[in-house]
N, C-alpha and C positions, 0 to 999 in steps of 0.2 A: 565574693558572695553576691548573688543576684538580687537586685532590688525587688521588693514585694509586689509593686505595681508598675511594671515596666510600661513605657509609653508604646501603645500599639500603632503600627503603621496603617495608613488607609490603603484599601485595595484600589489600585489604579484602574482607569478605564482603558479598554483595549479597542483598537480600530479593526483588528483582524483576529480570526481564530488562532492563527499562527503565533501572534503576540501573546495571547492568553496561554496557549500551550507551553510556550517557552517560559513564561512567568511561573507556571506550576512546577517547574523543575527545580524547586528550592524548598527550604524549610519555611512553612507558612504559619508557624505557631505564634509569630509576633504580629500577625495581621488582625485588624479590627473588622470583624464580620457583622457587627451590629447594624450596619446600614442595610443589610439584606432582609427582605421580607420572606416569609414562607411562601412557597409557590404551590398552587393547587393544580395537580395534573389531571386532565380529563382522559380517562382510559376507556370508558364505555362508549360505543358508537352512538351517534345521534341519528336515530332512524326516523323520527317523526318531527314534523314541523307544525307550527301554529301561526296564525295571523292574529295580531293584537292591535287594536286602535288605542293610541295614547294622545294626550294633548301635546302640542309642540313644546310647551314649557316643561312638562314632565320628561319628555324625551331629551330635551337639552340638559336638564338636571342629571338624568341617568348618564348621559354621555360625559358630562363633567366629572361625575363621581367615578365612572369607569376609567377615565383618563388618569385621575388621581391614583387609582388602584393599579394602573398599568395593564389593564386588560381591555379587549374589545368590548363595546357596549352590549352586544348580544350575549356574550359570555357572562358579562356582569349581571344581566337580567336573570340568566339561568342560575348563577350563583346565589342571587337573592332568593329565588324560588326554592333552591335546594336548602338554603339556611332556614327559610320559613317552614320547610317540611321536617327538618331535623331538630329545630330548637324546641325544647320542652315547653308545652303550653302551661301558662299560669292558670290555676283553677280560680274560678270566680269566688269572691268572698261569700261565705254562707250568710244568708239573712237570719237574723236572730230574733 
């Protein structure tokens, strides 16, 4: 009988695509995939550009946060803008 909570193996890091492809030729059901974050794919072409002035400290913070998220900082700025446009706005409390 199988144990209820088998210990999951960590997904190794690969140096080449060939190593990764060879690794995928096995049963992967005992691997721990919790370390992976969902990835946002950018499908639409970026046809327009803008110029934006920021303080150096704000840009440094943006770059640090982008690095932590694992994306280039300009893509990170675009993601923040997209999130701001799609997040439902909270209505202001009605004055009584």
